[in-house]
C-alpha positions as CSV (number, residue, x, y, z in Angstrom):
1,M,42.7,-36.1,39.3
2,R,43.8,-36.8,35.7
3,G,40.1,-36.4,34.6
4,I,39.9,-32.9,36.1
5,W,43.1,-31.9,34.2
6,Q,41.7,-33.3,31.0
7,R,38.4,-31.4,31.4
8,L,40.2,-28.2,32.3
9,F,41.2,-27.5,28.7
10,Q,38.0,-28.7,27.1
11,E,35.9,-26.2,25.2
12,E,32.9,-26.5,27.5
13,T,35.1,-25.9,30.6
14,I,36.7,-22.8,29.1
15,L,33.3,-21.4,28.2
16,S,31.9,-22.3,31.6
17,G,34.8,-20.5,33.3
18,I,34.1,-17.3,31.3
19,V,30.4,-17.6,32.3
20,L,31.4,-17.9,36.0
21,M,33.6,-14.9,35.8
22,M,31.1,-12.7,34.0
23,A,28.2,-13.8,36.2
24,G,30.2,-13.1,39.3
25,I,30.8,-9.5,38.4
26,S,27.3,-8.2,39.0
27,P,26.8,-9.4,42.7
28,N,30.2,-7.8,43.6
29,I,29.5,-4.3,42.2
30,F,27.4,-3.1,45.1
31,P,29.9,-4.3,47.8
32,A,32.8,-2.9,45.8
33,A,31.1,0.5,45.5
34,Q,30.4,0.6,49.3
35,A,34.0,-0.4,50.0
36,G,35.0,2.8,48.1
37,Y,36.7,1.3,45.1
38,A,34.6,3.3,42.6
39,K,31.1,4.8,42.2
40,M,28.4,2.2,41.5
41,S,27.4,4.2,38.4
42,W,31.0,3.9,37.0
43,L,31.1,0.2,37.9
44,A,27.8,-0.4,36.1
45,I,28.9,1.2,32.9
46,W,32.4,-0.3,32.8
47,L,32.0,-3.7,34.4
48,L,28.3,-4.7,34.6
49,I,27.3,-3.8,31.0
50,P,30.4,-5.4,29.4
51,S,29.9,-8.6,31.5
52,L,26.3,-8.9,30.2
53,V,27.6,-8.5,26.6
54,V,30.2,-11.2,27.1
55,L,27.6,-13.5,28.7
56,V,25.3,-13.2,25.7
57,A,28.2,-13.8,23.4
58,V,29.3,-16.9,25.2
59,F,25.7,-18.2,25.2
60,L,25.5,-17.7,21.4
61,V,28.9,-19.4,20.9
62,A,27.8,-22.3,23.1
63,A,24.6,-22.6,21.1
64,L,26.5,-22.6,17.8
65,R,29.0,-25.2,19.2
66,H,26.2,-27.4,20.5
67,Q,27.3,-27.1,24.1
68,K,23.9,-28.4,25.3
69,R,25.0,-29.0,28.9
70,L,26.2,-25.4,29.3
71,I,23.2,-23.9,27.5
72,N,20.8,-25.9,29.8
73,R,22.7,-24.8,32.9
74,M,22.8,-21.1,32.0
75,M,19.1,-21.0,31.1
76,A,18.0,-23.1,34.1
77,G,20.2,-21.2,36.5
78,A,19.0,-17.8,35.3
79,G,15.4,-18.8,35.4
80,A,15.7,-20.4,38.8
81,G,17.6,-17.5,40.2
82,L,15.0,-15.0,38.9
83,M,12.1,-17.0,40.5
84,A,14.0,-17.4,43.7
85,T,14.5,-13.7,43.9
86,F,10.8,-13.1,43.6
87,A,10.4,-15.5,46.6
88,L,13.2,-13.7,48.5
89,D,11.5,-10.3,47.9
90,V,8.3,-11.6,49.6
91,V,10.3,-12.0,52.8
92,R,12.4,-8.9,52.3
93,L,9.5,-6.5,51.6
94,A,7.5,-7.9,54.5
95,G,10.5,-7.2,56.7
96,F,10.8,-3.7,55.3
97,H,7.1,-2.9,56.0
98,L,7.4,-4.4,59.5
99,G,10.3,-2.0,60.2
100,W,12.9,-4.8,60.3
101,M,14.8,-3.4,57.3
102,P,16.0,0.3,57.2
103,G,15.1,0.9,53.5
104,D,14.1,-0.6,50.2
105,L,17.2,-2.2,48.7
106,G,15.9,-1.9,45.1
107,M,15.4,1.9,45.4
108,L,18.9,2.2,47.1
109,L,20.5,0.3,44.3
110,G,18.8,2.5,41.8
111,V,19.9,5.9,43.2
112,L,23.5,4.5,43.4
113,I,23.5,3.3,39.8
114,T,22.1,6.6,38.5
115,D,24.2,8.7,40.9
116,R,21.1,10.2,42.4
117,F,21.8,9.5,46.1
118,M,21.4,13.1,47.2
119,A,18.5,13.8,44.7
120,G,16.5,10.8,45.7
121,P,14.8,8.0,43.7
122,S,13.1,8.5,40.4
123,A,11.0,6.2,38.2
124,L,14.1,5.4,36.1
125,S,16.3,4.8,39.1
126,N,13.7,2.5,40.6
127,I,13.5,0.5,37.4
128,L,17.2,0.2,37.0
129,G,17.7,-0.6,40.7
130,Y,15.2,-3.5,40.6
131,T,16.5,-4.7,37.3
132,Y,19.9,-4.9,38.8
133,H,18.5,-6.6,41.9
134,Y,16.8,-9.3,39.9
135,W,19.7,-9.8,37.5
136,N,21.8,-10.4,40.6
137,G,19.4,-13.3,41.5
138,A,19.7,-14.7,38.0
139,A,23.5,-14.4,38.2
140,F,23.6,-16.3,41.5
141,G,21.5,-19.0,39.8
142,I,23.8,-19.2,36.8
143,L,26.8,-19.5,39.1
144,F,25.1,-22.3,41.1
145,A,23.9,-24.3,38.1
146,V,27.0,-24.0,36.0
147,L,29.3,-24.9,38.8
148,F,27.4,-27.7,40.6
149,G,24.8,-29.0,38.2
150,R,21.7,-30.7,39.5
151,K,22.0,-31.2,43.2
152,P,19.7,-32.0,46.2
153,I,17.7,-29.0,47.4
154,V,19.8,-28.8,50.6
155,W,22.7,-27.6,48.4
156,G,20.6,-24.6,47.3
157,I,19.7,-23.9,50.9
158,A,23.3,-23.9,52.0
159,Y,24.2,-21.7,49.0
160,G,21.5,-19.2,49.9
161,L,22.6,-19.0,53.6
162,F,26.3,-18.6,52.4
163,I,25.2,-15.6,50.3
164,A,23.4,-14.1,53.3
165,A,26.4,-14.5,55.5
166,V,28.7,-12.9,53.0
167,F,26.3,-10.0,52.5
168,L,26.0,-9.4,56.2
169,M,29.8,-9.2,56.6
170,S,30.3,-7.1,53.5
171,P,30.7,-3.3,53.3
172,A,27.3,-3.2,51.6
173,M,25.7,-3.4,55.0
174,Q,27.1,0.1,55.8
175,A,24.9,1.5,53.1
176,T,21.8,0.4,54.8
177,G,22.7,2.1,58.0
178,A,22.4,-1.1,60.0
179,G,26.2,-1.4,60.8
180,F,28.4,-4.4,60.6
181,M,26.3,-7.7,60.5
182,G,23.2,-5.5,61.0
183,M,23.9,-5.1,64.7
184,A,22.2,-1.8,64.8
185,M,18.9,-3.5,63.8
186,P,18.7,-6.9,65.4
187,M,15.8,-8.1,63.2
188,M,17.7,-7.2,60.0
189,P,20.1,-10.2,60.1
190,V,17.1,-12.5,60.8
191,T,15.2,-11.1,57.9
192,I,18.2,-11.4,55.5
193,S,18.9,-14.9,56.6
194,L,15.3,-16.0,56.3
195,A,15.0,-14.3,52.9
196,H,18.1,-16.1,51.6
197,L,16.9,-19.4,53.1
198,V,13.8,-19.0,51.0
199,F,15.9,-18.0,48.0
200,G,18.1,-21.0,48.4
201,S,15.2,-23.4,48.8
202,V,13.5,-22.2,45.6
203,L,16.8,-22.1,43.7
204,G,17.7,-25.6,44.8
205,Y,14.3,-27.0,44.0
206,L,14.1,-25.4,40.5
207,C,17.7,-26.2,39.6
208,H,17.1,-29.8,40.7
209,K,14.0,-29.9,38.4
210,W,15.4,-28.0,35.4
211,V,19.1,-28.8,35.2
212,Q,19.4,-31.9,33.1
213,E,22.6,-33.5,34.4
214,D,24.1,-33.7,37.9
215,G,27.8,-33.7,37.2
216,W,29.7,-30.7,38.6
217,L,31.8,-28.5,36.3
218,F,34.7,-30.9,36.0
219,H,32.7,-34.0,35.8
220,Q,30.0,-35.2,33.5
221,T,27.8,-38.2,34.3
222,R,27.7,-41.0,31.8
223,W,24.0,-40.6,31.1
224,S,22.3,-37.2,31.4
225,N,18.6,-36.6,31.4
226,Y,19.1,-34.7,28.2
227,E,20.8,-37.7,26.5
228,L,18.2,-40.1,27.8
229,S,15.4,-37.9,26.4
230,R,16.9,-38.0,22.9
231,S,17.4,-41.8,22.9
């Protein structure tokens, strides 16, 4: 317990806490908009963009301060989350084309971000929607890697299924027209769960491969792969 309190006020822990807070903003914008707190276009301008700026600033500070563990986790998590989202989309788009999903999530996100829900999608809204969608995947990867470090693949699977469960219970489901937990479309929860199972599997595998050290946020192992590679 004393070790946790000691690490709580260390520079790396403070920077990691900022990273976790900023990376956690993006995945919550869509549910917050659907819950009626504000338009997604407003949240994107006043929360999403500033969070990206702060993340870049923290990354630069961590690089200047030689916080190699945090740098490794941010880069590995973002890359793994991005690749895992590509894998997720294989399942999601297959479900969409089979009629198991009511719409294309990327296009929906785009019209909400650009405030074009009544006008319909455009090339710009689709680009922004999918950019936001893939950044969400990267953000989830950063959250996982910074908090947990290198863990067995099963951790990633559990993490992916947890994200699926939260999404199914969130107000965001109302925007798809499938109702609470997707009850109006029985195959939708199956598709979402399977897609996030794939997401978690890829995320867990890549983080296990790319993250250099397995201590969680408040614990650093004595010998990290990074340190061994330098010796």
